[in-house]
C-alpha positions, 0 to 999 in steps of 0.5 A, spaced: 602 664 863 605 657 863 603 652 868 605 645 870 600 639 869 596 637 875 597 630 874 603 626 872 605 623 865 604 616 869 597 618 870 596 620 863 599 613 860 595 609 866 589 612 863 590 612 856 593 605 856 591 602 862 583 603 861 583 602 854 586 595 855 581 594 861 575 596 856 578 591 851 578 586 856 571 587 858 568 587 850 572 581 849 568 578 855 562 581 853 562 578 846 564 571 849 558 571 854 553 574 848 555 568 844 555 563 849 548 565 851 545 569 846 547 566 840 551 573 837 556 570 833 561 576 830 559 575 823 560 580 818 552 582 819 553 582 826 559 586 826 556 592 821 549 592 823 548 588 830 543 583 827 538 589 825 535 587 832 537 593 836 531 596 841 530 604 842 533 605 848 540 602 846 539 606 839 538 612 843 544 610 848 548 609 841 546 616 838 548 619 845 555 616 846 557 617 838 555 624 838 558 626 844 565 628 841 571 631 845 568 637 842 561 636 845 564 638 852 570 642 850 568 646 844 561 648 847 565 650 853 569 654 849 563 658 846 560 659 853 567 663 855 567 667 849 559 669 848 556 667 854 549 663 855 548 664 848 554 659 846 552 653 850 544 653 847 547 655 840 551 649 840 546 644 843 540 646 839 545 647 832 547 640 833 541 636 836 536 638 830 540 634 825 539 628 829 532 629 830 531 630 822 535 624 821 530 620 824 526 621 818 532 619 813 533 613 818 525 610 817 526 612 809 532 607 809 529 602 813 523 602 808 527 602 802 533 599 803 532 594 808 538 590 807 543 595 806 549 595 810 551 602 808 548 608 805 553 608 800 550 601 797 544 605 796 547 610 792 550 605 788 544 601 787 540 607 785 546 611 781 551 606 779 559 606 780 561 614 778 556 617 783 558 611 788 565 613 788 564 621 789 560 619 795 565 614 798 570 620 798 565 625 801 563 619 807 571 618 808 572 625 808 567 626 814 570 620 818 577 623 817 575 630 819 571 627 825 576 622 827 582 628 827 577 632 831 577 627 836 584 625 837 586 633 836 581 635 842 583 629 846 590 629 846 590 637 847 587 635 854 591 629 856 597 634 854 595 639 858 593 635 864 598 630 865 604 633 860 604 627 856 607 629 849 601 630 844 604 625 839 604 620 844 597 621 846 595 621 838 598 614 837 596 611 844 588 614 845 586 609 839 589 603 841 584 601 846 579 603 842 581 599 836 581 593 841 574 595 843 571 596 836 574 589 833 571 585 838 565 589 840 563 592 833 557 596 833 554 594 840 538 645 894 540 650 899 547 650 897 546 651 890 541 657 892 547 661 895 552 658 890 548 661 884 547 668 887 554 669 888 556 665 881 551 670 878 554 676 881 561 674 878 559 673 871 556 681 872 563 683 874 566 679 868 562 683 863 564 689 866 572 687 866 572 685 859 565 687 855 563 682 850 563 686 843 556 684 840 552 682 846 546 686 848 549 690 854 556 687 853 553 682 857 555 674 858 547 673 860 544 674 854 542 670 848 543 676 843 550 675 841 552 677 834 558 672 834 554 667 838 549 667 832 554 667 827 557 660 830 550 658 831 549 658 823 556 655 822 554 650 827 548 648 824 551 647 817 557 643 819 553 638 823 548 637 818 554 634 814 557 630 820 550 627 821 548 626 814 554 624 811 557 620 817 556 612 815 556 611 822 549 614 823 546 610 818 549 604 821 545 605 827 539 606 823 540 600 819 542 596 826 535 598 829 529 594 829 524 597 824 519 599 830 525 602 834 529 607 829 524 613 830 523 613 838 531 611 838 533 617 834 528 622 838 530 620 844 537 620 843 537 627 840 533 630 846 537 626 851 544 629 848 541 636 848 542 637 855 550 635 855 553 640 851 548 645 854 549 644 861 556 642 861 558 648 857 553 653 861 556 650 868 564 649 866 564 655 861 561 660 865 565 658 871 571 659 867 569 667 866 567 667 874 573 664 876 579 666 872 580 672 877 581 668 882 588 665 884 586 658 884 585 658 876 591 655 872 592 662 868 591 667 874 592 673 873 592 672 866 586 670 861 586 664 857 590 665 851 585 665 845 589 659 842 587 655 849 580 656 848 580 654 841 584 647 843 578 646 848 582 647 854 576 651 858 573 645 861 579 642 864 582 649 867 575 650 870 575 643 873 582 644 876 580 651 879 574 647 882 576 641 884 584 641 884 587 634 882 581 631 883 578 635 877 584 634 873 583 626 874 575 627 872 576 631 866 581 626 864 577 620 865 571 624 862 575 626 855 578 619 855 571 616 855 568 621 850 574 620 845 573 612 846 566 612 844 565 616 839 572 614 835 569 607 836 563 609 832 568 612 826 572 606 826 566 602 825 563 606 819 570 606 816 570 599 816 563 598 813 565 603 807 571 599 806 568 592 807 562 593 803 563 599 798 570 598 796 572 591 797 566 587 796 563 591 791 570 592 787 575 587 789 571 580 791 563 580 790 563 573 792 567 574 799 565 569 804 563 572 811 569 570 814 573 574 809 569 580 810 570 580 818 577 579 817 577 585 812 573 589 817 578 588 823 584 590 818 581 596 816 580 598 823 587 597 825 589 601 818 585 607 819 587 608 826 594 608 825 593 613 819 589 617 823 594 617 829 599 620 824 594 625 820 592 628 827 599 628 830 601 632 823 595 637 824 598 638 831 605 640 829 602 645 823 598 648 828 591 646 826 586 645 833 580 641 834 576 648 834 579 649 827 577 643 824 570 643 828 568 650 824 571 647 817 568 641 817 562 644 814 566 647 808 568 641 806 563 636 807 556 639 807 555 640 799 553 633 799 548 633 804 542 635 800 543 630 794 544 625 799 538 626 803 534 626 796 537 620 794 531 617 799 526 622 799 526 625 792 525 620 786 526 625 780 533 627 782 538 624 776 545 621 776 548 628 774 545 632 779 547 627 784 554 626 782 556 633 780 552 637 786 557 635 791 563 637 787 561 643 785 558 645 792 565 644 795 568 648 789 564 654 791 565 653 798 572 653 798 572 659 794 567 663 798 571 661 805 578 663 802 576 669 798 573 672 804 579 670 809 584 674 804 579 679 803 578 681 810 585 679 813 589 680 807 593 673 808 591 666 808 593 663 815 590 659 820 588 665 824 585 668 818 582 662 815 579 660 822 576 666 824 568 666 824 566 670 818 570 666 812 568 660 816 561 662 815 561 664 808 564 657 806 559 653 811 553 657 808 555 656 801 556 649 802 550 647 804 545 652 800 549 651 793 546 644 792 539 648 792 541 651 785 545 645 782 540 640 784 534 642 781 538 645 775 541 639 773 535 635 774 531 638 770 536 640 765 538 633 764 531 630 765 528 627 771 529 620 773 523 617 776 526 612 780 522 606 783 526 604 788 526 597 786 534 596 786 535 599 793 530 593 795 534 588 791 541 589 796 542 583 799 545 580 806 552 577 806 553 570 807 555 568 814 554 561 813 561 559 814 562 564 820 556 560 823 558 553 822 565 555 824 562 557 831 558 551 831 551 555 831 545 555 827 545 561 822 538 561 824 539 562 831 543 568 830 539 575 832 537 578 825 539 572 821 533 568 821 528 568 815 522 573 815 515 571 813 511 574 808 506 576 813 512 579 818 515 583 812 508 586 810 507 588 818 514 591 818 512 595 812 506 597 815 509 600 821 515 603 817 510 607 813 506 610 819 513 611 823 515 615 816 509 620 817 510 620 825 517 622 824 516 627 819 511 631 823 514 630 830 521 632 828 519 638 824 515 640 830 521 639 835 526 643 830 521 649 830 521 649 837 529 648 838 531 653 833 525 658 833 520 658 838 525 657 844 531 662 843 528 667 838 524 671 843 530 671 847 534 673 842 529 678 839 528 682 845 535 682 847 533 680 854 539 680 859 538 674 864 535 676 871 538 672 877 531 668 878 531 667 870 538 664 870 537 660 876 531 657 872 535 656 866 540 652 869 535 648 873 532 646 867 538 644 864 539 639 871 533 636 870 533 635 863 540 631 864 537 627 869 531 625 864 537 624 859 541 619 864 534 615 865 533 615 857 540 612 855 542 609 862 537 605 865 531 605 859 536 600 855 537 596 861 529 595 862 528 594 855 533 588 855 531 585 862 529 579 859 535 577 855 540 580 861 536 575 866 537 569 861 544 571 860 545 571 868 541 564 869 546 561 864 552 564 867 549 561 874 548 554 871 555 554 868 558 555 874 554 550 878 555 545 873 548 544 870 550 546 863 548 550 858 541 554 858 536 553 853 537 557 847 534 563 845 532 565 838 528 563 832 528 555 832 528 552 825 530 545 822 538 544 822 542 539 820 545 538 827 549 532 825 553 536 820 556 539 826 558 533 830 565 531 831 569 526 834 563 522 836 560 527 840 553 529 840 551 536 837 549 538 844 556 537 846 557 543 841 551 547 843 547 545 837 540 543 838 538 536 836 532 534 831 528 532 837 529 538 841 528 542 835 521 539 834 519 540 841 521 547 840 517 548 834 511 545 837 512 550 843 513 556 837 506 554 834 503 557 841 507 563 841 508 569 837 516 570 835 519 576 833 527 573 832 529 573 839 523 570 843 525 566 849 523 558 847 524 553 852 525 546 851 
């Protein structure tokens, strides 16, 4: 039954455009403040890698924000609606282990290619041009699929809640994100009664419409045939979207060496609670409330197309909270699309800037030119993907379809990409041909299974679970055959990883000069001594061993030790067990909030205090505060203009620097120490 949107189109346009510009203005202000008080000039290195100085709290926050897609909230609620309590857990665990395992790859990247800007630079350094081009294609396909998924899911919710045309939402959602990205870069008793009533409604829902393939046809069991199929599809697809998304390598590159491992582990475990709890509460609430007149589709069940489009969560929010719930959902999805889209735009701009433009068109490009190309690529990509997402809407391809399909397209490159850093014997033939052969096999398996089962090839047939399962599994596992066969057939490479270490940083001296800031003062831009490099390598070797052990144990716990006993026994949750299940999720979510919300503020407390002191001094007319950063001798006089001293331009004089060096001898500096002079 068609229902009118609970909010007006004016609200939709106000949120999509107004909040977008508000966030953009906030990022412009933040960029100015960081430049003035922290010397964070928007160089090409800073735009792409954040100076490689990001601490673990901010890394975990960035992982959670970029991994929290619209699908995290919408698709997970949909599988809860379809399969019951198993759906949210399979979604969460099947997409958390990749982040945990990626921590190992992140450490290896920091060890073997410390100056890389993208993972694709590492591919080229080891295998050359042709392999590089193959992985550029797979990397861009990953970013395109993820961005399209964000826009199709986000626009569907905006249209459902406000009536804004879907095409308008597809084109307007990226506007604020583009501006944000260009300027920012990669920076109780009531419950007790409620749960009893809620549990009874879920039992009644299973009686009204039993779930085929679930133990006892119940929504309150982990044993679900279709849920298990989704679990496998989910794992495979998310291996592709993590291991082939340059955005996650960007975060690994941006992290300070000692913070990459804890950042990714905290981020992965923090993210787990979001889809698990959100989908358990909102997806199951839809089942409990759809027989109530407050539910938008009452007296009918939600159409399957609406479930696939991700409308379970917004419909539940409307049923629970009315217009307030609709407004809260609109803000929630807008924030999810904004944060995750920004990460995708940065990933694409890094590929275009460093792997295409700088590599094949202008190898000697200046820092200013690289920044310009990065900004341009963000704008162009946003326009192209808005058009592409609109086209997907008109041909009937929704977020749910894209989510299930992504592994079929990109996961054949996961194994050879990971082995580039982990196995010295993989040769150029295996690295180049395995992804291509795997893609061909996965497409065949996907489409042949759909044709065989349904008799035709349509959106409905190709989007069903079994064809998607076949395509995803073949994509991920076929390289297990291709890689060793091609490697031993054409000879092992015996690579020494030296060429990866030869990747060099970009030259941003022109950008620093234009900003009248010593390049050495910009975080991450100062030269590192041999002793510091040796200490860093030692720490990374230790982190590599810890990462392999810790991520292996956590993966085993989330995929086997926790869910499989419940699946194997076919246990149907009792009222007390269900209460405990939800309570653990709530506690976990509060811990996640601390890790990604409060801990980054604690880690950055000194920089925050320094910045606020600087602002107060400026407001009270006491001038600019002492500069933070590594002090080194610079020719300050070359920045002097119109007879003004270098301090008028925020540049330290030689006398000031000599003082700072005297202080620095008494303290250990690591690239961003507070030095007062």
